[in-house]
C-alpha positions as CSV (number, residue, x, y, z in Angstrom):
1,M,-57.5,-199.1,-12.3
2,S,-54.5,-200.4,-14.3
3,K,-53.4,-204.0,-14.4
4,E,-50.4,-203.2,-12.2
5,D,-52.7,-201.6,-9.6
6,L,-55.0,-204.7,-9.6
7,M,-52.0,-207.1,-9.4
8,K,-50.6,-205.1,-6.4
9,I,-54.0,-205.3,-4.6
10,S,-54.3,-209.0,-5.2
11,V,-50.7,-209.8,-4.0
12,E,-51.4,-207.6,-0.8
13,E,-54.6,-209.5,-0.1
14,F,-53.1,-212.8,-0.7
15,S,-50.3,-211.9,1.7
16,R,-52.6,-210.8,4.3
17,L,-54.5,-214.1,4.0
18,Q,-51.3,-216.1,4.3
19,D,-50.4,-214.2,7.5
20,W,-53.9,-215.1,9.0
21,M,-53.5,-218.7,8.0
22,L,-50.1,-218.9,9.7
23,L,-51.6,-217.6,12.9
24,S,-54.6,-219.9,12.9
25,P,-54.4,-223.6,14.0
26,E,-54.8,-225.9,10.9
27,D,-57.8,-227.7,12.5
28,S,-59.7,-224.5,13.2
29,E,-62.8,-223.6,11.2
30,A,-61.3,-220.2,10.3
31,Y,-58.2,-222.0,8.7
32,K,-60.4,-224.5,6.8
33,G,-62.6,-221.6,5.4
34,M,-59.5,-219.5,4.4
35,K,-58.0,-222.6,2.7
36,K,-61.2,-223.4,0.9
37,G,-61.5,-219.9,-0.3
38,M,-58.0,-220.0,-1.7
39,M,-58.6,-223.2,-3.6
40,S,-61.7,-222.0,-5.4
């Protein structure tokens, strides 16, 4: 896979994660788990 392909996949996955975070209440365990995963 080229660097461009990997970058595209990474951006798509991050965008999908952001969408889920926007739909989840900030005090939910799911939100906290997603945020923790992003900060690692």
